PyMOL Python script that loads the backbone (N, CA, C, O; Angstrom):
from pymol import cmd

cmd.read_pdbstr("""\
ATOM      1  N   LEU A   1       2.070  12.183   2.334  1.00  0.00           N
ATOM      2  CA  LEU A   1       1.773  10.922   2.332  1.00  0.00           C
ATOM      3  C   LEU A   1       1.295  10.288   4.002  1.00  0.00           C
ATOM      4  O   LEU A   1       0.712   9.209   4.115  1.00  0.00           O
ATOM      5  N   GLU A   2       1.521  10.832   4.753  1.00  0.00           N
ATOM      6  CA  GLU A   2       1.374  10.619   5.916  1.00  0.00           C
ATOM      7  C   GLU A   2       0.337  11.074   6.986  1.00  0.00           C
ATOM      8  O   GLU A   2       0.212  10.796   8.178  1.00  0.00           O
ATOM      9  N   LEU A   3      -0.489  12.018   5.979  1.00  0.00           N
ATOM     10  CA  LEU A   3      -1.465  12.932   6.634  1.00  0.00           C
ATOM     11  C   LEU A   3      -2.398  11.820   6.901  1.00  0.00           C
ATOM     12  O   LEU A   3      -2.586  10.948   6.052  1.00  0.00           O
ATOM     13  N   GLY A   4      -3.061  11.816   8.190  1.00  0.00           N
ATOM     14  CA  GLY A   4      -4.099  11.003   8.754  1.00  0.00           C
ATOM     15  C   GLY A   4      -3.594   9.618   9.050  1.00  0.00           C
ATOM     16  O   GLY A   4      -4.440   8.927   9.619  1.00  0.00           O
ATOM     17  N   LYS A   5      -2.786   9.202   8.888  1.00  0.00           N
ATOM     18  CA  LYS A   5      -2.190   7.806   9.214  1.00  0.00           C
ATOM     19  C   LYS A   5      -1.705   8.116  10.890  1.00  0.00           C
ATOM     20  O   LYS A   5      -1.276   9.124  11.452  1.00  0.00           O
ATOM     21  N   PRO A   6      -2.021   6.662  11.371  1.00  0.00           N
ATOM     22  CA  PRO A   6      -1.709   6.654  12.880  1.00  0.00           C
ATOM     23  C   PRO A   6      -0.401   6.628  12.737  1.00  0.00           C
ATOM     24  O   PRO A   6       0.110   6.199  11.703  1.00  0.00           O
ATOM     25  N   MET A   7       0.437   7.166  13.943  1.00  0.00           N
ATOM     26  CA  MET A   7       1.774   6.987  14.346  1.00  0.00           C
ATOM     27  C   MET A   7       2.315   5.633  14.088  1.00  0.00           C
ATOM     28  O   MET A   7       3.416   5.606  13.536  1.00  0.00           O
ATOM     29  N   SER A   8       1.742   4.482  14.387  1.00  0.00           N
ATOM     30  CA  SER A   8       2.313   3.506  14.474  1.00  0.00           C
ATOM     31  C   SER A   8       2.509   3.194  12.914  1.00  0.00           C
ATOM     32  O   SER A   8       3.620   2.829  12.527  1.00  0.00           O
ATOM     33  N   VAL A   9       1.387   3.340  11.965  1.00  0.00           N
ATOM     34  CA  VAL A   9       1.738   3.049  10.866  1.00  0.00           C
ATOM     35  C   VAL A   9       3.003   3.596  10.114  1.00  0.00           C
ATOM     36  O   VAL A   9       3.687   2.876   9.387  1.00  0.00           O
ATOM     37  N   ILE A  10       3.280   5.011  10.359  1.00  0.00           N
ATOM     38  CA  ILE A  10       4.400   5.828  10.126  1.00  0.00           C
ATOM     39  C   ILE A  10       5.855   5.413  10.588  1.00  0.00           C
ATOM     40  O   ILE A  10       6.905   5.546   9.960  1.00  0.00           O
ATOM     41  N   GLU A  11       5.672   4.934  11.707  1.00  0.00           N
ATOM     42  CA  GLU A  11       7.033   4.028  12.093  1.00  0.00           C
ATOM     43  C   GLU A  11       7.343   2.753  11.335  1.00  0.00           C
ATOM     44  O   GLU A  11       8.460   2.427  10.932  1.00  0.00           O
ATOM     45  N   LEU A  12       6.267   2.104  11.198  1.00  0.00           N
ATOM     46  CA  LEU A  12       6.408   1.051  10.374  1.00  0.00           C
ATOM     47  C   LEU A  12       6.849   1.179   9.056  1.00  0.00           C
ATOM     48  O   LEU A  12       7.588   0.352   8.524  1.00  0.00           O
ATOM     49  N   GLN A  13       6.430   2.172   8.516  1.00  0.00           N
ATOM     50  CA  GLN A  13       6.689   2.457   7.034  1.00  0.00           C
ATOM     51  C   GLN A  13       8.307   3.075   7.016  1.00  0.00           C
ATOM     52  O   GLN A  13       9.013   3.036   6.008  1.00  0.00           O
ATOM     53  N   ARG A  14       8.644   3.519   8.038  1.00  0.00           N
ATOM     54  CA  ARG A  14       9.960   4.229   8.015  1.00  0.00           C
ATOM     55  C   ARG A  14      10.886   3.124   8.174  1.00  0.00           C
ATOM     56  O   ARG A  14      11.848   3.258   7.418  1.00  0.00           O
ATOM     57  N   ASP A  15      10.932   2.169   8.828  1.00  0.00           N
ATOM     58  CA  ASP A  15      11.556   0.989   9.756  1.00  0.00           C
ATOM     59  C   ASP A  15      12.319   0.464   8.203  1.00  0.00           C
ATOM     60  O   ASP A  15      11.720   0.262   7.146  1.00  0.00           O
ATOM     61  N   GLN A  16      13.826   0.325   8.463  1.00  0.00           N
ATOM     62  CA  GLN A  16      14.616  -0.183   7.480  1.00  0.00           C
ATOM     63  C   GLN A  16      14.714  -1.613   7.235  1.00  0.00           C
ATOM     64  O   GLN A  16      15.444  -2.093   6.367  1.00  0.00           O
ATOM     65  N   ALA A  17      13.953  -2.302   8.030  1.00  0.00           N
ATOM     66  CA  ALA A  17      13.617  -3.494   7.757  1.00  0.00           C
ATOM     67  C   ALA A  17      12.486  -3.899   6.474  1.00  0.00           C
ATOM     68  O   ALA A  17      12.319  -4.963   5.879  1.00  0.00           O
ATOM     69  N   PHE A  18      11.879  -2.711   6.352  1.00  0.00           N
ATOM     70  CA  PHE A  18      10.880  -3.274   5.463  1.00  0.00           C
ATOM     71  C   PHE A  18      11.276  -2.088   4.109  1.00  0.00           C
ATOM     72  O   PHE A  18      10.452  -1.851   3.226  1.00  0.00           O
ATOM     73  N   LYS A  19      12.315  -1.597   4.141  1.00  0.00           N
ATOM     74  CA  LYS A  19      12.875  -0.674   3.101  1.00  0.00           C
ATOM     75  C   LYS A  19      12.741  -1.463   1.788  1.00  0.00           C
ATOM     76  O   LYS A  19      12.347  -0.852   0.795  1.00  0.00           O
ATOM     77  N   THR A  20      13.058  -2.872   1.697  1.00  0.00           N
ATOM     78  CA  THR A  20      13.335  -3.464   0.547  1.00  0.00           C
ATOM     79  C   THR A  20      12.251  -4.599   0.134  1.00  0.00           C
ATOM     80  O   THR A  20      12.210  -5.250  -0.909  1.00  0.00           O
ATOM     81  N   ALA A  21      11.389  -4.645   1.252  1.00  0.00           N
ATOM     82  CA  ALA A  21      10.374  -5.465   1.148  1.00  0.00           C
ATOM     83  C   ALA A  21       9.093  -5.329   0.231  1.00  0.00           C
ATOM     84  O   ALA A  21       8.623  -6.213  -0.485  1.00  0.00           O
ATOM     85  N   VAL A  22       8.609  -3.995   0.403  1.00  0.00           N
ATOM     86  CA  VAL A  22       7.836  -3.259  -0.410  1.00  0.00           C
ATOM     87  C   VAL A  22       8.088  -2.288  -1.648  1.00  0.00           C
ATOM     88  O   VAL A  22       9.064  -1.589  -1.375  1.00  0.00           O
ATOM     89  N   PRO A  23       7.614  -2.003  -2.813  1.00  0.00           N
ATOM     90  CA  PRO A  23       7.961  -1.089  -3.387  1.00  0.00           C
ATOM     91  C   PRO A  23       7.599   0.237  -2.918  1.00  0.00           C
ATOM     92  O   PRO A  23       6.678   0.421  -2.122  1.00  0.00           O
ATOM     93  N   LYS A  24       8.475   1.364  -3.515  1.00  0.00           N
ATOM     94  CA  LYS A  24       8.818   2.449  -3.017  1.00  0.00           C
ATOM     95  C   LYS A  24       7.186   3.323  -3.846  1.00  0.00           C
ATOM     96  O   LYS A  24       6.637   4.270  -3.283  1.00  0.00           O
ATOM     97  N   VAL A  25       6.699   2.763  -5.154  1.00  0.00           N
ATOM     98  CA  VAL A  25       5.625   3.592  -5.607  1.00  0.00           C
ATOM     99  C   VAL A  25       4.837   2.311  -5.701  1.00  0.00           C
ATOM    100  O   VAL A  25       5.465   1.261  -5.835  1.00  0.00           O
ATOM    101  N   ILE A  26       3.468   2.297  -5.642  1.00  0.00           N
ATOM    102  CA  ILE A  26       2.210   1.426  -5.703  1.00  0.00           C
ATOM    103  C   ILE A  26       1.696   2.020  -6.948  1.00  0.00           C
ATOM    104  O   ILE A  26       1.336   3.197  -6.929  1.00  0.00           O
ATOM    105  N   ARG A  27       1.626   1.331  -8.021  1.00  0.00           N
ATOM    106  CA  ARG A  27       0.998   1.623  -9.306  1.00  0.00           C
ATOM    107  C   ARG A  27      -0.534   1.640  -8.885  1.00  0.00           C
ATOM    108  O   ARG A  27      -0.938   0.711  -8.186  1.00  0.00           O
ATOM    109  N   PRO A  28      -1.572   2.834  -9.347  1.00  0.00           N
ATOM    110  CA  PRO A  28      -2.765   3.169  -8.721  1.00  0.00           C
ATOM    111  C   PRO A  28      -3.661   2.105  -9.785  1.00  0.00           C
ATOM    112  O   PRO A  28      -4.848   1.887  -9.543  1.00  0.00           O
ATOM    113  N   ASP A  29      -3.034   1.530 -10.869  1.00  0.00           N
ATOM    114  CA  ASP A  29      -3.500   0.798 -12.071  1.00  0.00           C
ATOM    115  C   ASP A  29      -3.912  -0.467 -11.525  1.00  0.00           C
ATOM    116  O   ASP A  29      -4.886  -1.054 -11.995  1.00  0.00           O
ATOM    117  N   ILE A  30      -3.126  -1.009 -10.399  1.00  0.00           N
ATOM    118  CA  ILE A  30      -3.347  -2.381  -9.937  1.00  0.00           C
ATOM    119  C   ILE A  30      -3.855  -2.274  -8.547  1.00  0.00           C
ATOM    120  O   ILE A  30      -3.779  -3.300  -7.872  1.00  0.00           O
ATOM    121  N   LEU A  31      -4.314  -1.311  -8.051  1.00  0.00           N
ATOM    122  CA  LEU A  31      -5.094  -1.572  -6.749  1.00  0.00           C
ATOM    123  C   LEU A  31      -6.478  -1.959  -6.671  1.00  0.00           C
ATOM    124  O   LEU A  31      -7.349  -1.321  -7.262  1.00  0.00           O
ATOM    125  N   LEU A  32      -6.766  -3.154  -5.843  1.00  0.00           N
ATOM    126  CA  LEU A  32      -8.000  -3.241  -5.884  1.00  0.00           C
ATOM    127  C   LEU A  32      -9.105  -2.427  -5.074  1.00  0.00           C
ATOM    128  O   LEU A  32      -8.845  -1.822  -4.034  1.00  0.00           O
ATOM    129  N   THR A  33     -10.270  -2.473  -5.615  1.00  0.00           N
ATOM    130  CA  THR A  33     -11.524  -1.428  -5.341  1.00  0.00           C
ATOM    131  C   THR A  33     -12.793  -2.036  -5.397  1.00  0.00           C
ATOM    132  O   THR A  33     -12.884  -3.200  -5.788  1.00  0.00           O
ATOM    133  N   LYS A  34     -13.600  -1.510  -5.116  1.00  0.00           N
ATOM    134  CA  LYS A  34     -14.964  -1.825  -4.934  1.00  0.00           C
ATOM    135  C   LYS A  34     -15.346  -2.314  -6.373  1.00  0.00           C
ATOM    136  O   LYS A  34     -15.873  -3.419  -6.497  1.00  0.00           O
ATOM    137  N   ASN A  35     -15.107  -1.560  -7.412  1.00  0.00           N
ATOM    138  CA  ASN A  35     -15.837  -1.749  -8.718  1.00  0.00           C
ATOM    139  C   ASN A  35     -14.927  -2.199  -9.519  1.00  0.00           C
ATOM    140  O   ASN A  35     -14.972  -2.023 -10.736  1.00  0.00           O
ATOM    141  N   GLY A  36     -13.746  -3.006  -8.746  1.00  0.00           N
ATOM    142  CA  GLY A  36     -12.721  -3.738  -9.941  1.00  0.00           C
ATOM    143  C   GLY A  36     -11.543  -3.466  -9.676  1.00  0.00           C
ATOM    144  O   GLY A  36     -10.637  -3.884 -10.396  1.00  0.00           O
TER     145      GLY A  36
END
""", "prot")
cmd.dss("prot")
cmd.show_as("cartoon", "prot")
cmd.util.cbc("prot")
cmd.orient("prot")
């Protein structure tokens, strides 16, 4: 999941402060795309 991400993004997502701030799994059926 980290392939191609900048190191700054990887460090942020590993930060304990964000551990409970965002869900661990993002449901693909609710992602916004160009086609809706």
